[in-house]
C-alpha positions, 0 to 999 in steps of 0.5 A, spaced: 500 500 499 503 506 497 503 511 502 509 515 500 511 517 492 514 523 489 511 528 484 517 531 481 513 536 476 518 541 474 523 534 473 517 532 468 517 538 464 510 539 463 509 545 467 507 549 461 502 543 458 498 541 464 499 547 468 500 553 464 506 556 466 513 555 467 516 560 472 520 557 478 524 562 483 531 560 484 529 556 490 525 551 486 519 554 489 512 555 484 507 560 488 502 556 486 504 549 485 509 549 491 516 545 492 519 542 485 521 536 488 515 534 492 515 528 497 508 526 498 505 523 505 498 522 507 495 528 509 500 533 505 498 537 499 500 535 493 498 537 485 492 534 482 490 534 475 483 534 472 478 536 467 476 543 467 468 546 465 471 546 457 474 539 457 482 542 457 486 538 463 487 543 469 491 542 476 489 544 483 492 542 490 489 537 494 491 533 500 491 526 500 486 521 503 479 521 503 475 520 509 474 513 510 468 509 512 464 510 518 466 502 521 474 505 521 472 511 525 472 516 518 480 515 518 483 518 512 484 512 506 490 514 501 489 507 497 482 504 495 481 498 493 474 495 494 470 499 489 464 495 491 464 498 497 458 502 498 462 507 501 466 509 495 460 508 490 458 516 490 465 518 488 466 513 483 463 517 477 467 521 472 466 527 476 470 525 481 476 523 477 483 526 477 489 524 475 495 523 480 502 525 478 508 521 481 515 520 478 516 515 483 512 510 488 515 507 494 512 500 498 515 496 503 519 491 502 515 484 505 523 481 506 524 488 511 528 486 517 525 485 524 524 491 527 525 496 521 520 497 514 524 498 508 522 501 503 523 500 496 522 506 490 519 504 483 519 509 477 519 509 470 526 507 467 526 514 463 524 518 470 518 521 466 512 522 469 506 518 469 499 518 473 495 514 479 488 513 477 485 518 482 478 519 485 477 526 489 472 529 493 471 536 497 469 535 504 468 539 511 471 538 516 477 537 521 483 535 516 488 536 522 490 533 529 489 534 536 495 538 536 494 542 530 486 542 528 485 544 521 477 545 520 474 548 514 473 545 506 477 541 504 479 538 497 482 530 498 484 525 493 486 518 494 487 513 488 486 506 486 490 499 488 490 493 484 494 487 483 501 488 483 505 487 477 512 482 476 516 488 478 512 490 484 510 483 486 517 480 488 518 486 493 511 487 496 506 482 494 499 486 497 498 491 491 500 497 488 497 503 485 493 503 478 497 506 474 495 510 467 500 509 461 499 514 455 494 520 454 489 515 451 489 511 458 488 517 462 482 520 458 479 514 458 479 513 466 477 521 466 470 519 462 469 512 463 462 511 466 462 508 473 460 501 471 467 501 468 472 503 474 473 495 476 475 493 469 480 499 468 483 497 476 484 490 474 489 491 467 496 490 470 500 495 468 506 493 463 513 490 467 517 495 463 513 501 465 517 501 471 523 499 475 526 499 482 531 504 484 537 502 486 539 505 493 543 511 492 538 514 487 533 511 492 536 516 498 534 522 494 527 521 497 529 521 504 532 514 506 531 507 506 528 505 512 523 507 518 524 504 525 
């Protein structure tokens, strides 16, 4: 279950295509998008792409984690697997679809040593930007913590997970995000009826779409171990 990913929008070179600007300060901060090298954690803000009213693609900033079922106390859910659940049914239509850009994502290694969770990172071989199949909604309430409450109206997103492909499975056998390769797959996700969601979710991403980062490259994302 992916709970940490990178969305390096400047590195991907698509600022003008998707966001309509390419101005960045010397500190690599854009006043609208934020950090050009963005590592995303649950509840943090990330760039998300959706359709504008005229049908063109546009970006917005949302927080990662949709409110979960009442049975779990409504705790934020970052990864959605069971699309047959009545809880998710209201947000499966095209109006709630989005694309979540990523340049790398992580999974815990099933072979982690006892007492530590080892993180492995996956990225496209050419280090380009790909998309997760995302779902979003607006929500009003406290999206903070007891120490730092955050009351108000929030735009929230999550993304679908599916069976891992042959690259991810040897490391993390439980699941991986649904990855959309190319404009056709992305457009299909944004437009397909709710009845098609399960079929799209079930399609495995090609093995050659991802590779495992070596330790040196993975170290750019904050280290390999979490105690």
